[in-house]
C-alpha positions in Angstrom: -0.3 0.0 -0.4 2.8 2.7 0.6 3.8 2.3 -2.9 0.8 1.4 -4.6 1.1 5.4 -6.1 4.8 4.4 -7.6 3.4 0.8 -9.6 2.0 3.0 -12.5 4.5 4.5 -13.1 6.9 1.4 -13.1 4.6 0.0 -15.5 4.8 2.9 -18.0 8.9 2.6 -17.4 9.0 -0.7 -18.6 7.0 -0.3 -21.6 9.2 2.8 -23.1 12.5 0.5 -21.7 13.9 3.0 -19.5 15.4 -0.4 -17.4 17.8 2.1 -15.2 15.5 3.4 -13.7 13.2 0.6 -13.5 15.5 -0.8 -11.5 16.6 1.8 -9.3 12.1 2.1 -8.6 12.5 -2.1 -7.9 14.9 -1.8 -5.7 13.2 0.5 -4.0 10.0 -1.7 -4.5 11.6 -4.7 -2.9 14.6 -4.0 0.1 17.4 -6.9 -0.1 17.3 -7.9 -3.3 19.9 -7.8 -5.6 19.6 -5.8 -9.0 22.0 -5.3 -11.1 22.0 -2.5 -14.0 24.4 -4.0 -16.0 23.4 -7.6 -15.4 19.2 -6.7 -17.0 20.1 -6.3 -20.4 17.8 -6.4 -23.4 17.5 -10.3 -23.7 17.0 -10.2 -20.0 13.8 -7.6 -20.4 12.7 -9.7 -23.5 13.3 -13.5 -21.3 11.5 -11.9 -18.2 9.2 -8.9 -19.5 5.9 -10.4 -18.9 5.9 -12.3 -15.4 7.4 -9.1 -14.4 4.3 -7.3 -15.9 2.1 -9.7 -14.4 3.2 -9.2 -11.2 3.2 -5.6 -10.9 -0.3 -5.5 -12.6 -1.4 -8.0 -10.3 0.2 -5.6 -7.2 -2.0 -3.1 -8.8 -5.2 -5.1 -8.7 -4.4 -6.1 -5.0 -4.0 -2.5 -4.5 -7.2 -1.2 -6.3 -9.0 -4.1 -4.4 -8.1 -2.8 -1.0 -8.5 0.6 -1.8 -12.2 0.1 -2.8 -12.7 -2.2 0.2 -11.0 0.6 2.5 -13.4 2.6 0.6 -16.4 1.0 1.2 -15.4 -0.2 5.0 -15.7 3.7 5.3 -19.0 4.4 4.1 -20.2 1.4 5.9 -19.1 2.8 9.2 -20.4 6.0 8.5 -23.5 4.6 7.5 -23.6 2.9 11.1 -22.6 6.0 12.7 -25.6 7.8 11.2 -28.2 5.2 11.8 -27.2 5.0 15.9 -27.6 8.7 16.4 -30.9 9.1 14.4 -31.8 6.1 17.0 -30.4 7.6 19.8 -32.0 10.7 18.4 -35.4 9.2 18.0 -34.6 7.5 21.7 -34.3 11.3 23.3 -37.2 12.2 21.1 -39.6 9.4 22.6 -38.1 10.4 26.3 -38.9 14.1 26.1 -42.5 13.3 24.6 -43.3 11.1 27.6 -41.4 13.3 30.2 -43.0 16.8 28.8 -46.6 14.8 28.8 -47.5 15.5 32.6 -44.8 18.3 33.4 -46.0 20.8 35.9 -45.9 24.2 34.3 -43.1 25.2 36.8 -41.1 22.8 35.0 -41.3 23.5 31.9 -38.8 26.1 31.3 -35.7 24.3 33.0 -36.8 21.0 31.3 -36.9 22.8 28.1 -33.0 23.8 29.1 -32.0 20.6 29.8 -33.5 18.5 26.2 -32.0 21.3 23.9 -28.7 20.7 25.7 -29.3 16.5 25.2 -29.9 17.6 21.5 -27.4 19.7 20.6 -24.7 17.3 22.4 -26.2 14.4 20.6 -26.4 16.0 17.3 -23.1 17.0 18.0 -23.8 21.0 17.4 -22.4 23.7 20.0 -25.5 25.8 20.3 -29.1 25.2 20.9 -31.7 27.6 21.2 -35.6 28.5 22.2 -37.1 32.0 20.6 -41.1 33.1 20.4 -42.6 35.3 18.6 -45.1 37.5 20.3 -47.8 37.8 18.5 -47.0 41.3 16.7 -45.6 39.8 12.9 -42.4 38.5 13.1 -41.5 39.8 16.1 -39.7 37.6 18.1 -37.0 37.1 21.5 -34.2 34.3 22.3 -36.5 32.6 25.3 -34.5 29.6 26.2 -30.4 28.7 24.9 -28.1 26.3 25.5 -24.0 26.5 25.2 -21.6 24.2 24.8 -17.9 24.0 26.6 -15.6 26.7 25.4 -18.5 28.5 23.3 -18.3 32.6 23.0 -21.0 34.1 25.3 -24.2 34.6 23.2 -26.8 36.8 24.3 -30.1 36.2 25.0 -31.2 39.8 24.0 -31.6 38.5 20.2 -34.1 39.5 18.6 -36.4 39.2 15.1 -34.5 42.3 14.2 -31.2 40.4 14.3 -32.1 37.9 11.9 -35.4 39.7 9.7 -34.7 37.5 6.5 -34.7 34.2 8.9 -37.5 35.4 10.9 -39.3 35.9 7.9 -38.9 32.5 6.3 -39.7 30.8 10.0 -42.8 32.8 10.5 -44.0 31.7 7.1 -43.8 27.7 8.6 -40.3 27.4 6.2 -37.1 26.2 7.4 -34.0 28.0 7.5 -31.1 25.3 7.0 -27.7 27.2 6.7 -24.8 23.9 6.3 -22.6 27.3 5.7 -23.2 30.7 5.5 -23.1 30.2 2.0 -25.8 29.1 2.0 -27.5 32.7 2.7 -29.6 34.8 -0.2 -27.5 38.4 -0.9 -31.1 39.6 0.5 -29.8 37.7 4.0 -27.0 40.2 4.9 -28.2 41.5 8.7 -28.5 37.5 9.3 -25.2 37.0 7.7 -23.9 39.8 10.0 -25.2 38.5 13.2 -23.8 35.1 12.3 -19.8 36.0 11.6 -20.4 38.6 14.8 -20.9 35.4 17.5 -18.6 33.0 14.7 -21.5 30.5 13.9 -20.6 28.4 11.3 -23.6 26.2 10.2 -27.3 26.8 11.6 -30.7 24.7 11.5 -33.6 26.5 12.2 -37.9 25.2 12.4 -40.2 26.8 13.0 -42.4 25.4 16.4 -46.1 25.4 15.4 -49.2 25.1 18.1 -52.6 25.0 16.9 -51.9 25.8 13.2 -50.3 28.7 14.1 -46.5 29.5 14.6 -45.8 30.3 17.9 -41.5 30.1 17.9 -38.6 28.5 16.5 -36.2 26.3 17.2 -32.5 26.3 15.9 -29.2 24.5 16.6 -25.8 26.1 15.6 -22.2 25.3 15.4 -19.8 27.6 15.7 -16.1 25.8 15.5 -17.1 23.9 12.2 -19.0 23.7 9.2 -22.1 20.7 9.8 -24.6 19.1 7.9 -27.2 16.9 9.0 -29.1 14.3 7.1 -32.7 14.5 6.4 -34.4 12.2 9.1 -32.5 14.5 11.9 -34.1 17.3 10.3 -36.9 15.2 10.7 -36.3 14.6 14.0 -35.5 18.5 15.2 -38.9 19.6 14.0 -40.7 16.9 16.1 -38.8 18.5 19.4 -40.2 21.7 18.1 -43.4 20.6 18.0 -42.6 18.6 21.7 -41.7 22.0 23.3 -44.3 23.8 21.2 -47.1 21.8 23.2 -45.4 21.9 26.6 -45.6 25.7 26.2 -48.7 25.7 25.1 -50.2 23.6 27.9 -47.8 25.7 30.2 -49.5 29.4 29.1 -52.9 27.8 29.3 -52.4 26.7 32.9 -50.5 29.6 33.6 -53.5 31.5 32.4 -56.0 29.5 34.0 -54.3 29.6 37.3 -53.8 33.3 37.0 -58.1 34.0 36.2 -58.9 31.2 39.2 -56.5 33.3 41.3 -57.9 36.7 40.1 -61.8 35.3 40.2 -61.2 33.9 43.8 -59.2 37.4 45.3 -62.7 39.0 43.7 -64.8 36.5 45.1 -62.8 37.2 48.5 -63.7 41.0 48.8 -66.9 40.6 48.4 -69.3 40.5 51.7 -70.8 36.9 50.5 -68.7 33.5 51.5 -67.1 31.5 48.6 -67.2 27.7 49.7 -66.9 24.4 48.4 -67.8 20.8 50.3 -67.5 17.1 49.4 -71.1 16.0 48.7 -70.6 12.8 50.5 -69.5 13.5 54.2 -70.2 17.3 53.8 -66.6 18.5 55.0 -65.4 22.0 53.8 -62.8 21.5 51.3 -62.6 25.4 50.6 -64.0 28.1 52.3 -63.5 32.1 51.9 -62.0 33.7 54.6 -65.1 36.1 54.7 -65.9 33.3 57.3 -64.5 34.4 59.9 -66.8 37.5 60.2 -69.6 35.5 59.7 -69.2 33.7 62.7 -66.5 34.4 64.3 -64.6 30.7 64.2 -60.8 30.5 62.9 -60.8 29.2 59.0 -59.3 26.0 59.9 -62.5 25.3 62.9 -64.5 25.4 59.2 -62.3 22.3 57.2 -63.6 20.1 61.0 -65.5 16.9 60.1 -69.7 18.4 60.7 -68.7 21.4 61.2 -71.8 23.2 59.6 -74.3 20.5 60.4 -72.8 20.9 64.1 -72.9 25.0 64.1 -76.8 25.1 62.8 -79.6 26.4 65.0 -81.5 23.5 66.7 -84.7 24.6 65.3 -83.4 25.1 61.5 -81.0 21.7 61.4 -83.7 19.2 60.0 -84.9 21.6 57.9 -81.6 22.7 56.6 -80.6 19.3 56.6 -83.5 17.5 54.6 -83.4 20.5 52.3 -80.0 20.2 51.0 -80.2 15.9 51.1 -83.2 16.7 48.7 -82.2 19.4 46.2 -79.1 18.1 46.4 -79.9 15.5 43.9 -80.6 17.5 40.4 -78.4 20.1 38.9 -80.3 23.7 39.3 -79.5 25.6 41.6 -81.1 26.0 44.9 -81.8 28.7 47.8 -82.8 28.5 51.0 -82.6 30.0 54.1 -81.3 29.2 57.5 -79.5 30.0 61.3 -76.3 29.2 62.5 -74.9 29.7 65.7 -71.8 31.7 65.9 -69.0 31.6 68.6 -70.3 34.2 70.5 -73.4 32.3 71.3 -75.5 35.0 68.9 -77.9 33.9 66.2 -76.7 34.2 62.7 -79.0 34.1 59.5 -77.7 32.8 56.7 -79.3 33.1 52.8 -77.4 29.9 51.2 -77.1 30.3 47.5 -76.4 26.2 46.2 -75.1 24.3 43.2 -74.7 20.9 43.3 -72.1 19.4 40.5 -72.2 16.3 38.8 -70.2 14.1 37.3 -70.9 11.1 35.0 -74.5 11.3 36.4 -73.9 11.4 39.9 -73.3 14.4 43.0 -69.3 14.9 42.7 -69.4 18.4 45.2 -71.5 21.1 46.6 -70.6 24.6 45.6 -72.0 27.9 46.7 -72.0 31.3 48.8 -73.5 32.5 52.4 -75.6 35.3 52.7 -75.0 37.4 56.0 -78.9 38.4 56.4 -79.1 38.5 60.0 -79.8 42.8 59.4 -82.3 42.3 57.1 -84.1 39.3 59.3 -84.0 42.0 62.7 -85.3 45.0 60.1 -88.1 42.5 59.3 -88.8 41.5 62.6 -89.0 45.0 64.1 -91.0 46.3 61.0 -93.8 43.1 62.3 -93.2 44.5 65.0 -94.4 48.1 64.3 -96.6 47.0 61.4 -98.7 45.3 64.2 -98.2 48.0 66.9 -99.4 50.0 64.4 -102.2 47.9 63.4 -103.5 47.6 67.1 -103.7 51.4 67.6 -105.1 51.7 64.6 -107.9 49.0 64.8 -108.4 50.3 68.7 -108.9 54.2 67.2 -111.3 52.4 64.4 -108.6 53.5 61.5 -108.0 51.7 58.1 -103.4 51.6 57.2 -102.6 50.8 53.8 -100.0 51.3 52.0 -100.0 51.2 48.1 -97.2 50.3 45.9 -97.7 52.7 42.4 -94.7 51.0 40.4 -96.1 47.4 41.0 -99.6 48.5 41.6 -100.2 46.3 45.0 -101.6 47.1 48.3 -101.1 46.4 51.9 -104.1 47.3 54.2 -104.7 46.7 57.9 -107.2 44.2 58.8 -109.8 47.2 60.1 -108.8 48.5 56.3 -110.4 46.0 55.1 -113.5 45.6 57.4 -114.1 49.4 55.8 -113.9 48.5 52.7 -115.7 44.8 52.7 -112.5 43.3 51.1 -111.4 39.8 52.9 -108.5 39.4 54.4 -106.7 37.2 51.6 -108.1 39.4 48.1 -106.0 41.6 46.9 -106.1 45.1 46.7 -105.0 47.1 43.5 -106.4 50.4 42.3 -108.8 49.4 39.7 -110.2 46.9 42.8 -110.2 50.5 44.7 -112.1 52.4 42.2 -114.5 49.6 41.5 -115.5 49.4 46.0 -116.5 53.3 45.2 -119.4 54.5 44.6 -120.0 55.1 40.7 -120.0 59.5 41.4 -116.8 59.0 43.0 -114.8 57.0 40.7 -113.5 59.0 38.0 -113.5 62.1 40.5 -111.3 59.9 42.9 -108.9 58.3 40.4 -107.6 62.0 39.2 -107.2 62.6 42.8 -104.7 59.9 43.4 -103.0 60.6 40.1 -102.6 64.0 41.0 -101.1 63.0 43.6 -98.6 60.5 42.5 -97.7 62.6 39.5 -97.1 65.8 42.0 -95.5 64.3 45.6 -98.2 66.3 46.9 -100.6 64.6 50.1 -103.4 62.8 48.8 -106.8 64.2 50.9 -110.3 63.0 49.8 -113.4 61.8 50.9 -115.8 59.0 49.0 -118.4 56.5 49.2 -117.9 52.9 48.9 -120.6 50.8 48.1 -120.2 47.4 50.8 -121.5 43.8 49.4 -125.4 44.6 50.8 -125.5 47.7 49.1 -124.6 49.8 52.5 -123.1 53.3 51.6 -120.0 53.9 53.3 -118.7 57.4 53.7 -114.9 57.4 54.4 -112.4 60.3 54.7 -108.6 59.0 53.9 -105.4 60.7 53.4 -101.9 59.3 52.4 -98.5 60.5 51.5 -96.0 60.1 48.8 -92.8 58.4 49.8 -89.3 59.0 48.1 -90.2 56.1 45.5 -93.5 57.3 44.5 -95.9 55.2 46.6 -98.3 56.0 48.5 
């Protein structure tokens, strides 16, 4: 092999009869073999010419065959290396695909940087970077970057303005494959300047697509020497970009959902209502808003204890509240009910509960609701009822009938004495027309006009009219009314 390149020259010299030079070459080719130039005469050459030529031809043929075999061996070795590289890359893609499926959102970024390094090392690249588009045209930025050992510092604030031609191509969904910078078109002079600034020799970038939209770029680069990758590895790079795109999309969706839930919770917890969630089977609270402390005075952690709600119901309302919740939680409709609870101070708190039962697979799964503190309203209603009873008692004693007319809804409240004066039953609804029809025909229109004029002007209503009772008897009535701020009499 060492002198295989000299054999063709030796054969040529024999053919032209340059025997002395041939002797010299034979001495170099077969050291230790005595060759006498003077003894190698024309007749000797003629005598051994064909054996010599045959030997040399066989040597030449053997050399050529060895050369071919070595070349094929190198090709097979390269093919084997490429196959092993592709298999290792496919295995890495499989592992990364599984790793990112259930990866918590807060761990996605760190895992992406680690995966960039794994892919770059396996493919023998020096830099791997993930860039994202901001949603305004081709505007984007480098989000994650990995550099190999000895690679110069690459700034993370590179944007689409540093690679305008590449950004346009990638945003359109096309790969940008640069085995060398000579592959860049003339119009990509800005891209070339950026690559040269950071000593990039080769670059392969593929778009990251999610939901049919390009959201970023996955790029790998070399700085020490040019590198060309096979089509199969480029396809693997696209799959890796898809894995990253799905992970980032899911991360963004989870963060948006979490932020939305946090904003909603903050908003809900600023209201007076107490938001809550509870297990539908055990009725143990799984979440209670901080407003619960103001409602009953118990520390929030006590609300999560077993049977807290049932054990703090008012004894007179316990059976009603429990049975109501059991019955109504079997359907998906919202329901509301009111009951009393015992506060930590021993006082009674009235609660208006708005409840929704969530179902899964047709079965009750979770209770959700809002508790409203209606203690003041109940106390006001009780005080009003007591006041009305006292006023009604006083009016009945004096022979007076009291009434309140809601002009907007055309509804009236009349004391029992007032109903007796007009001949109305206790359950009979009283409207303006019902009142007018009770009057004597000659007094109906004047009374109607007096009522409407009082409502429009806001002045007191004063009138006298006759009432025709069911038996035909006529009773004279003197009445006085005052319009309140809502326009009611």
